[in-house]
N, C-alpha and C positions, 0 to 999 in steps of 0.2 A: 504493500500500500504506500503510495507516494504522498508525503505530507504536503500541505498547502505551500510552504515556502519553497520546497524543491520544485513543485509544479510551476510556481511563478517564475523561477529561474529558467526552467526548461522552456516555458513559453517565450521568455525573452530571447533565449538562445535561438529559437526558431526564427525570430525576427532578425537577430544579429547576424545570423549565418551568412546572409547574402549581402550584407552592407557593413563594411568596416567603419564607416563614418558614424552610423547609428550606434555601433558598439563603442566607439571612442567617446561618444557623447553620453551614453547612458551608463557605461560600465567603467569609464576612466576619468570621470569628473568633468563632464560637459565640454570636451574638446570638440572643436568644429573645423570643417574645411575652410580654406581661404575663400573670402567673399569675392565674387566677380563684380566688376563695375556695373553700376545700375543700368547704363545704356546698352549693355550687352545681354542683359537677362531676357530670355524668351523672345529674342529677335533674330530675324534671318538676315544674312549678309551675302552679298554677291562676291564670289572669289573666282580666280582662274585656277584650274587644276594643272598638273604638270604637262598636259598636252595643249594647254592654252584655251581650253573650253571653259566658258562661264557657267557657274552653277550657284544655287542658293544653299547656304548652310546655316545651321543653328549651333552656336557654341555652348549655350547654357539654357536649361529649361526654366520654367517659372519659379522653381525652388532653388535655382542656382547650381544645379548638378551639371557636371561636365557631360555633354552628350555627343560631341563631335567624334567621329570614329578614329581620327588620327590624333593621338594624345601628344605627339611631338609638335603639333601646331600651336599648342597653348604657350603663351609668353607672359612674362612678368607684368607687362603693362595692361593685361586684361583683368588684373585683380586689384582690389583695394589694399592700401596700407602695406606695400611691399618694399618701401624704402626703410632702411634700418631704424631711423628715428620714429617714423610713423608706426612701424610694426611693434616696437617696444611700447608705444603709448596706447595704440588702439586695438591691437590684435591679441589681447590676452586670451590664453587658452584656444588659440587658433593655430592650425598648421600653416606653414608657409605655402606659397603657391607651388613650389617644387615638390614638397611633401604631399600636397594634395593631388598632384598629377601622378606621383608614384603610387599612392594609395588607391587611386582610381584604376590604375593599371592592374593592381592586385584584385580589386573588386571585379573587374571584367574577366579576369582569369578564373576566379572561383565560381563565377556565374555560368561558366561552361560545364560545370559538374552536372552529370545526369543527362546531358544532351547527346543525342545520337550523332549529330554532326555539329562541328564547331571549327572556328578558325584556329589552327594549331599555334599560330604566333601569339595568341592571347595567353597561352600557357607558358611561353618562354619570354620573360621580361629581362631586358639587359639595359643597365643604366650606367653611362659613363659621366663622370662629373669632376669638377674641381673640389677643393677642400671647403668644408663649412657650409654644406647645403642641407644638412640634417638627414643624411641617408641612413645613419645608424639608428636614429630615433624612429624613422619610418620602418626599418626592418624589425625593430623591437615591437612596435604596435602590431605589425603583420604577424609576427611570431606568436604573440599572445592571443590574437584573434583566431588564428588557425588552430592553435592548441586547444582552446576552450570550446570553440564552436563546432569542430569536426571530431566526433567521438572516436577515440582510439586512433587518433592521427599520430603520425611520426614526422618529426622535422629534423633534417640534417643541416647543421650550420657549420661553415668552415671558413677559414682565412689562412693566409700563408705565414702568419706569425702568431705566437702565443700572446704577445702584447695586444695585437688587434682583436684577437678573439676573446681573451679573458679580461684584459684591463679596459677595453673599449666596449665591445659588443655586449658581453655578459653584464657589465655594470649598467649599461643602458637598459637592458632587459629588466634588471632589478628595479631601476628607477621607475619604469612604467608599470611594473608589477605592483609597486607600492601605491600607485594611483587607482588600482582596481577597487571596486566596491568590496566590502568585507566578505560577503558570501562567496565571492570568487577567489579572493586571496586565500581563504581558509582551505580551498580545494587544491591549492598549488604548492608544490615543494620545490625549492630552489637549492640545487647542490653546486659543487664546484664547477662542473662542466655539463650540467644537465638541469633541465626544468621539466617536471613531470606532474601529472595529476596524482594526487595522493592515493595510496593503496592500489596502484596499478603498476604493472611492469612494462607494458608495451604501449603506453600512451605518454609520449615525451618529446622534448626537444633536446637534441644532443649536439654539443659543440666540440669539434675536433680540429686540431691544426693539420693543414694539408701541406704537402711539399714533396720533394724528391724522395725523402725517407718514409713518407706516409701518403702515397697516392690513394690509399683506400679509405680516406677520411669519411667518405659518404657511403661506404659499403655497409651492408647489414640493415639498411632502411627498407622495410617492407610492410605496408599497411594499406587499408582501403583508401586512406587519405594521406598523401605525401606532399610535403613542402621541402624543397631544397633551397637553401640560401647560401650564396657564395659571396663573401666579402673580399675586397681587394682581388677581384676576379681576373685581373691581368695575369695572376700567377697560376691560373688553371692550366695544367699540363694534360697531354693526351691520355695518360694513364688514369687521371682523375675523371676525365670525360667518360671513359669507358665504365669506370666505377659508378659514376652518376647515372648513366643510362640504365645500369642494372637495377636501379631503384625505381625506375619509371615504368614498370611492367603492369601496374594496375590501371584503373580507369580514371581516378581522380588525383591529379598531381599538378604542381606548379613549380617552376624553376625561376628564381630571381637572382640575377647576377648584378653586383654593383662594384664600382671601384674607379680609381684614377686610371686613365689609359696609359699605363707606363710602358707597355710592350707593344711593338708593331708586328706581332705575330701571335699565334695561339688562338684558342677557342673564343676568348672574349673579343679579341680584335676582329676575328671573322664574323662574330655576331653583329657587329656594327656596320658591316659592309652592305651596300645597296643590294636589295633582293634577298638578304638573309631572312629566314622565317622567324623573326623575333619582333616583339614590341620594343622598339628602340627609343630610348629617352636620353637626352643630353642636357645637363645642367651646368652652368658656369658659376664660379664664386662671385663674379661681378653682379649677377642677378639675385643673389641670396640676401635676404634681409637679416640673416642670423650669422653670417660669416664673422669671425673674430675681428674686432676692430684693429686695424693696422696690418692685418695679414697680407692683404693684396699689395700694399705699398712696400712692405718688407721684402716680398718676393721680387717685386719690380726693381727695387733699389739694389738688391743683392745680385740678381741674375740678369735683369733686363727684360723688357717686354718681348724681345725677339728670341728669348732663350727657350729651350725645350722645357725647362723647369716651369716657366711661366705658362707655357701651353698646357702642360700636364696638370699642374697643381691649381691653376687659376681658371684657365679656359676649359679644362676638361677635354682637351683635344689630344689625339695621338701625335707624337712628335715626328717631325722630319719626314713625313710620308712621301713627299715629292722626290726625295733623294734615295729612298730605300730600295735595296735590291730584292730579288725574289726570295732570298733567304732571311730577310728581315734586318740585314746589316745596313747601317747608315754611315756615310763618310764623316769622319770625325771633324774634318776641317772644311765641310761644306759651308759656303756663303761667308767664308772668312778671307779677307784680303791680306795675304801674307807679304810682309815687307822684307826686302833684301837690299844689302849694300855690298859692293865689291870691297875687298880689303884696301884700306886707305889710312893706315896708321890710327884707326879708331882706338880710343882709350877705354878700357874696361876697369871699373872700380869695384872693390869689395866682391870679388867673384865667388861663385859656387861652382865646383867642378863635378861633373858627372862622368862616370866611367862604365862602359859596357865592354867587358873583356870577351875575346873570341877564341883564344887558344890556337890550336893547329888546324882548325877546320876551314871551311870555305868562306866563313863570315869574316868581317873586319872588326878589329878592336877599335873602339872610338873613345876619345877623350874630348869632352865639350866643356867650355867655360862660359859662364853667363853672369851678367849683372842685371840691373833693372831695365836696361835699355837694349843691350846687345847679347847675342848668343853666337859663339864662334867655335868652329872645329879646331882644336889644338893638336889633335893627333888622329890619324886614320892609317892603320897598317894591317897588312894581311896576316902575318904570322907573329905571335907574341908568346914568349915564355912568361911565367908569372913574375920571375925576378926582374927580367928586362922591363916588363911593363910597369912594375913597381918603381923602378928607378926613374922611368920617364914621368910617372905621376909626380914623384918628388920634385923633379926638375921644373915641371909646369907649376906646381904649387909654389915653389920658391920664386920663380920668375914673376908670378902674379901677386906675390907677397900675401897670400892667403894662408889659412890654417888647416890643419887636418880635420878640424870639426866641420869644415865646409867642403869636404870631399865625400861623395857618395858613390859606392862601387856596387854593381850588381854582384852579389855574393854567391850566385848559383854557379856550380861547376868550378871552372878555373878561377872565378872571382874570389872564392874563399881563400885560395892560396895567394892571390894578389894582395888581398887585405892583410894577410899575415906577413907579407914581405915588405910592406911600406914602412920605412923607418920613421919612428915617432919619438918624441920626447916622453919622459916619464909622466904618466897621468894623461897623456893624449892618446887619441886613436881616431882612425878614419871610420866612416860609417858603412858598415856592411848591410846592404839593402836586400832583404828578402821580400820581393814584390808580389808574390803570388797570393798572399792573404791580405785582407783589408785591415786598416787600422781600426782600433776599437771606437775611436771618435767618429769615424765616417763609415762604419760597416753597414749602415742602412742606405747609404748613397752609392757606394762603390763596391764592386765584387772583389776588387784587389787593390793593393797600394799602387800597382802599375797603372791601373785605370785612373786612379786619382791623380797620379803624377801627369799622365797624358792629358787629363782634363785641365790641370793647371797650365800645361804648355799651351793648350788650345786657348784658354782665357788670356794668357799673356800675349799671344800673337794677336788675338782679337783687340786687345788694348793698344796695339801698335808696336809690340816688341819686334826687333830687327835681327835678322840672321845675316851674319857676315860670311860671304862665300863668293868664290869665283865659279861655282858650279850650281847655279840656281836651279837648272832643270833636274839635276839629280835629287835635290830636296823636294821639288814639286812632284816628281815621279813617286817618291816614297810616300809623301803625304796623301797623294790621291788614292792610295790603296789602304790607308789606315781606316778601319771602320769599328763601329761599336754597336751594341744593341743592349737591351735591358733584360736581366735574368728574371726568373719567376718571382723574385721579390722586388722587382722594379729597379734594381741597382744597375748602374752602368758597368758593362764589361767589355773588354777588348777581345778581338780574335786572338787566340793564343799563337805563339810563334810557330809551333809545329804545323798547325792548321794553315797559318798564313803562308809558310814556305811551300806547303803542298798545293795551296790554291794559286799562288802567284809566282812561285819558282825562285824567289830570292828572299834575303833577310833584310828588314828595314833598319840597318845598323845606325844610320844617322838619326832617325827618329828615336831609337832606343837610347842612344847616347844623350840626345837632347833632353828626353824626359827625366833622366836621372839627375839633371841639374835642378829639378823641381822636387827633390826629396825634402828640401826645406824651401820655404817661399822667400826667406830673407837670410843673409849670411848670419852665422852665429854671433859674430861681433866684428867690428871694423878692425883691421890690422893696426897695431900700435908700433910705430917705428922708433928706434933709438935715435939719440941726437946724432951719432955718427952716420946712421943710415939716412937721416934727413939731410945732412951735409952732403953726402955722396949723391943723393937724389937731386939736390939743387945743382951740384957741379955737372952732373950728366945732362940736365936740362940746358944749362948754360952752354955746354959744348955742342948741343944739338945731337947728343948721343942717340944712336939707334942700334938695334940688334939684328940687322938683316942677316948676319952670318949665323945666327942661332939656328940649329937644325930643326927647331919646332916653329920657326917663323914667328917669333915673339917680338914684333916691332914695337919699340918704345914702351913696352909694358912696364918699364921701371918708373914711369910717371904716375903710376897708381898712387 
C-alpha cells in the first residue's frame, strides 16, 4: 500500500519526467529558464535557410519555451538580462541562456523515449565551449533529473582527470543535491564517486576517470534507462568510444559530451563536423553572463586574441584548423613572421647556451647562444666525442662571458657524458635537461618540457626575436616541418624525433639546439667582471679588437 506522501511524489515524478525545467522549478527551489525578450515571444519571423529560401519560424511559444528545431540558432541577444551586471541583479534563480539551451537539448533527447521513430541526433548532444559558461552546473541538474525520474536508471560520468571529475563535477552535483526538496534528498546517497538511490544496487550515477590507462570508464553500464556524460570530451579516445557504444544497447539512452575543443582530432572533434548526426551546440565565454570577472582579459593579455589558447578557452573554437594536416598535426610556426639577420658583428649580452649533442650518428651536434634579442648558431658539427664537445662548450661559455648555470644540455644519450665532462668550479654545474617529461608547474599545459621549450621559442620569435644566420633557408626548411597537436588531456605535444625522422627523413638539429636555449627564459644572473677584466675589455674596444680568427666565429663577443 503506497502512502499519500509517496503517491504525491510519484505523481510529481510523472510530470517531471519529460521536463527538466519543471523539475528544477518544483524540486530544486524554483529555478527557471532564461527569459526570452518580450518581442520574440509567440511571434513568427521570416528567415532564409541555408539554400536561400525564405520561411517563417517561431523561436518561443506563448510560455517562453524554446520551440525552434535548431537549438544552435539561439543567441545571447534573444534573452533578457544576459549581461553580467544585469544577470546578477535581475536573474536570481534563473539559468543562463546557454544553460537553458543545453537543458532544452536534454529535454528533447528524453522526449524521444518510447517513440518508435525519432531523430537519432537528438540523443547525441555535443557541446563545445569556452570556460565559464556553466556547463558543469547544467550537467549536475541533468544528472539528478535523470537519476530521480527514470526508475532504475544508470548514469556513467567520466572526465580525463580526477580533478575535473571529483573536485569539479562531483562537488557541483552535491551543491545541486542540497537544493533538492527534503523528500528527494532523503532518497539519495552520495558516496565518493557514486550517487545512488538508497537501498538499491543498480540505480546510480557512477563517476570514473577515463584515459589511456582506463578506457573502460563507461563499461558495465546496462539498464533500461542510460545516460552517459563525458566531461572534457576532447580526451575521448577510440577505445572509450567502443566502450561507450557497448552501453547503448537498450532503447532509452542519451549521450552528452561537453568540453573545451582542445584537440583537432578524435570523436569529439568529429562530432562537431558538418553533417555529423549530433545536436551540436557552441558557447563562447564572451556571451556568458557568469564567466569569472577578469578571465577573458587575463587570457587576452597573457596569450593574445590570435592565440590558440584564446580560441580554445574563450571562443570555444578548435585551434588552427586551417593549417592542420590529415593526421591532426598543426605547424608550430604557422602565421609567425620569423626575422633573420646575416652575421654582422651583432653583440649578444647575458646569453643562455643550448646544446643538442649528436654523437657519431648522422645528426649534427648544435650549440646555440641566445639573449633577449638574438639567437645564433655557435657550433654545428657532424661528429662529436663527449670530451671534445665539452671543451668546445667551455670555450663558447668563456668567450661569451656567461656561467655554467646558463648552459642547458640535452642529457639523453651522449648528452649525459657531455654534462659530466664540462669542467666547472666547485659548487657549479651545467644543467642536464631531460625533456621528455613535463615540469610539475606546467604539466596541465604541456606533455613534455621539450614542448614547453618549443612553445617558448615560438613566442619569442612571434615577439620579434632575430636569428643570426647566413643560411636562412635551412632554418625555414626545418621550421616548416615542426608540428604539434594536443594529447587526450588537451596538452601541447610535439612529434617525437623518431617519428619525425621516419616521416621527413632528417633530424631538425637547428630547431632542437635553439629550443634548449629556452630551458630558462632569462639568464641566471648577469656576469660580474673583475676590475682587470673590465680594463682589458675597454682596451680591446679601444683597439677595435675582433676575433675573426677564432675557430667558432666569435666576432667581438668580448664587448658583452
